[in-house]
N, C-alpha and C positions, 0 to 999 in steps of 0.2 A: 665876688667875681674878680679874678685877677686881671691885670692890665697888660697890654702889649704896646710896644713902640716900634715904629719903623725907622731904621737907619736911613740916611739920605740915599744910599745906594739902593736900598729896598724900595723906597718911594719912587725912584726912577725906574726900577724894574717893574713895579706895579703899573706905572703910567705906560711904559712900553708895551706891556702885556695888553692893556686896555686898548691902546691905539692899534696894535696888531689885530686884536679881536674885532675892532670896529671896522677896519679895512677889509678883513677877510671873511667875517661872519655876521656883521651887522651889529646894530646898536643893542638889540635885546640880548643876543648871545654874549656880547662883550660885557654888558652889565651883569648878566647872570654869573659869568665866570668870575668877575671881580668880586661880586657879593659872596660867592662860594669861597674864594680865597680869604676874604675878611672873616667869614664864619670860621674857617679853619684856623686863622690866627687866634681867635678867641678860644677855640678848643685847645690849642696848644698852651695858651696862657693859663687855662684852667687846670691843665694836667701836663706840665712841661716834661716830666720824666717819662711819660708814656712812649716817647719817640726815641729812636736810636741815637746814641752818641757817635760822632764822626770825628774823633780826635785824630784819626789818621789823615784826615783832610785839613782840619784846623782845630787846634787845641781848644776845648771848651765849647765847641759847636755841637748842635744836634740837628737832625734832619727829619722833616716830615714831608711826604709826597702827597701832592694834591693834583690829581689828573696827570697832566704832562709837565708839571713843574715841581721842583724840589724847593722847600722852604728851609732855609738855614737860619738857625736862631741860637741865642745863648740865654741862659737864665741869669737875671740881674735883679737882685733884691726880692721884691714881692711880685715881680712880673718877668716878662721876657723882652728881649730886643730882637726883632726880625732883622737879620743882617742882609740877606739876599734872597731873591725868588728867581731861581734859575731854571731854564728849560734845557736845551741841548748844548748850550755853550760849555766850554771847558771849565769845569768846576774849580780845578786847582788854580787856573789863571784868574778866574773871577773872584776868588777868595783871597788873592794875594794883597798884601798891603805894603 
């Protein structure tokens, strides 16, 4: 099983998503959505080339959509680094460094 790591920005995104879910949909739905995202992270790590490259957005990044969020990641060594988990916010601005 391949591994994944969350960048600090992705950790903040995941927390924000969980808090938003808790406030708007309740604990059970928030936890289910979070668990679904984590499951998707592992799916990406197991087969990282399955999802589309988005070099036009940021060189070396790939994107996988999970429900209403896009997971941006890059392949690193034997695993992947989840860089951001974005909803409707401006992708270009969110991926600037």
